[in-house]
N, C-alpha and C positions, 0 to 999 in steps of 0.2 A: 291916191289911185282909187277910182270908183270900183264898186263890186263888179260892174259889167266889164270894165277893163281887165280886172283880175281873171274873170271867166274867159275872156277872149285870149288872154295871154297864155292860157293853158293849151290852146291849139298847137302852137309851135313846139311846146314841150311834149305834147302827146305824139306829134309827128316824129320828134327826135327819139322818143322811146320806141316807137314802132320800127324806125330805121335801125336803131341800135340792136334791137332784138333780131331783126333779119340779118344784120351783120354778124351777130354771134352764130346764128344758125348756118349761114352760108360760108363764113370765113373762119371763125374761131373754132367751131366744132370740128371741121375737117383738119385744121391745124393740130388740134390735140390728139388726133388719131396717129400722128407721126411721132409723138413723144413716147419714148420707151417706158418711162416711169408712169404707172397708172395713177399714183397719188398726185404727182405733179400735173398730169393731164386733167385730172378731176378738179384740182384746185384752180387751174387756169380757166376751165370751163365755168366753174361756179363763180369765180370772180367776174368773168365776162357777163354772166346772167345777172348777177347782183348789180354790177355797174350799169347795165343797160336799163335798169329800172330806177336805181338810186340817183344817178346823175341828173336825169330830167326832173324827177320828183323833188329832190332837194333844191335844185335850181329854181323851180317854180315856187316852192315854199319860201325860199329866201327873198325872192322878188316881191312876193305878195304878203309878206308877214304883217305889214301894217294894216292891210285891208282885212285880214282874217281876225285881227284883234279888236276890231271895231265893236263898241257896245251894241247890244241888241236894242232896237228901237221899235216902238209900236206905232201904228198909224190908225186913225179912226176912219172907217169907211164913210163914203159921202152921205149915207143915210143916217149916220151917227148911232147905229144900233150895236156895233161891235168893234173890237180892236182886231187889227190884222198885223202880222209880222212878215216882212219880206223874206225871201229865200236867203239863207246864209251862204256867203261865198266860201266858207271854210273848206268844204269838201267837194265842191263842184270841180275844181281844177285837179286835185289829186286823183279823184275817181276817173276822170277822163284820161289821165295819163296811165293809170293802171289798166283801164280797158284797152287802150291802144297798145300797150305792151303785151297784153294777153292776145290781142288780135295778131300781133307779129308772130306769136308762137303757134297759131292755127295753121300756118302753111305746112303742108305735108311734104316732108323731104325723106329721101332714102339715100343710103350710101351706094355709090356706083360699085358693082361687084369687082373686086380685085384692084380697086384704086382708092385713093384718098380724096375723093370728090363727092359732092352732094348734088343730087338732081331732084 
């Protein structure tokens, strides 16, 4: 797998992180409001939040593990005056997934008064 493919492969995982975070905010969070035990509700919400970032990030890291372990290579610029190193694909994917997950949390929601729904 080329580094470019590894970077492009991060886009579907970033979209999955974004959608999972929105799912937690609009489905799982109101569901935890109906649970009587506060500790169980907190654990369910925390597991949903952790899963919404870990599942896409670990999936991407598993698919691109060979690309991230490539040895560093240097190139000589055409004028022959200096060495250059291409951008490492190691963190481009995980950072895009993290940013998409954070963007999913930027949606402002509030609890509907007297109900277990979010708007």
